[in-house]
C-alpha positions, 0 to 999 in steps of 0.5 A: 497482441500487447507490446510486451517488450516495450511495456517491460522495458525498464520495469522495476518489478518484472517478476510481479509485472509479467503475470499482470500483463498475462491477465491484461492479455487474457481480458483483451482476448476474452472480453471478460473483466477480471480482478488481480490479486492484491498488489503492493503500492509500488507495483500497482502504481507501475502497472497503472502508469505503464498500461495507461497507454492501452486505449482498449483497456480500463483499469480500476484500483480498489483495496476495500477501504479509502487509502488502502496501501495494498489494492486489487486492480480491475481489468476490463476491455473497452467497447467501441472506444467507451471506457467500461464502468468499474463495479461498485465494490471490489471482491474484498472481505474482512478478518478479525484477528483476536489475541491478547497482546498486552505484554507482547506488542504486535506489528502488522507484519507479525500478523501477516506472517501468522496468516501466511503460516495458515496457508494463504498466499501473500497476494490474497492479503490486503491491508492489516492494522493493529487494534491496540492489545486486542489483535488486528483486523485485515482485508483479504480475498473472499476465498482466503476469508473462507479458508481462514474463518474459524482458524487458530494460530500463533504470533510468537507465544500468543494464541490468535483466533480468526473470524471472517467479517464483512468489510462494513463490520470492521473498525477501519482506520481513520481516513486522513484528509490531505493537508499541505504544510510548509517548513523552512529547513537547513537542508533537504535531508530525509530526516529533516523533512520527515521530522517536519512533515510527520511531527517527530523529532529527528532522533525518532525519525532515525529510529523509525528508519532503523526499525524499517518503518519509514520508506522512500517511494515505497522502498526501504531507506537506510540513510537519514542523510539522503537528500530528497527531491520534488516528487519524492514520497515518504511512507511511515507505518501507521502515520500516513505519507508525505509528498514533496511538492516544492523545494525553494532556496531562500535568501538565507541559503535555507530550503522552503519545503512544501509538503502534502501529508496524507 
């Protein structure tokens, strides 16, 4: 039996975590590996952290592309103390969502809403990225891809047509190479560090906050003046992420900030 009370103690998302505990329990009991639905990044990270102490269980994360934000977890029971080898690929398919958005720019959340309206669940949908004014592409479960293939829908007043594709047929977003950078700032404020790390003006950073595109540790942020600490991570839609690796006070009472951008 899993130590459920211990694993759930202090959990940030118990509603999302409990079904994954049930899945882990089933895998341990039946010895049959299983894949989870698509998980948000914060839930996935919490599951990996909390279940890492279970020596009988192997977890593997995959989302259909390198650096995917939403991913599926593979659960497998270890045999005789040996970790199980995860499969080479995850059960993920692609979607091509075509539409003319020349006069009505679209965001990934708009596409997600349209897919949900066609009868799929949010847990069946992975990452979504925009392809200029032509529409978007997305990752999803094979079952959702079968149901959505050939479907027509709407994003506001724009008609969309959906076609199922293999992941290899998609034009995946470019993979960002991790890069470390150093900046000296007057403070540890979120807007100052985000400005230096993402290469945006502080005014544009504030605008991204207002638009809900900038997140702190995967959570919505509303205060540009919030001080950051070592280990904090910023995620900016379509521009990657930043992690604060170091904060050091200088002789002139400023802050030397070490960042890693992905």
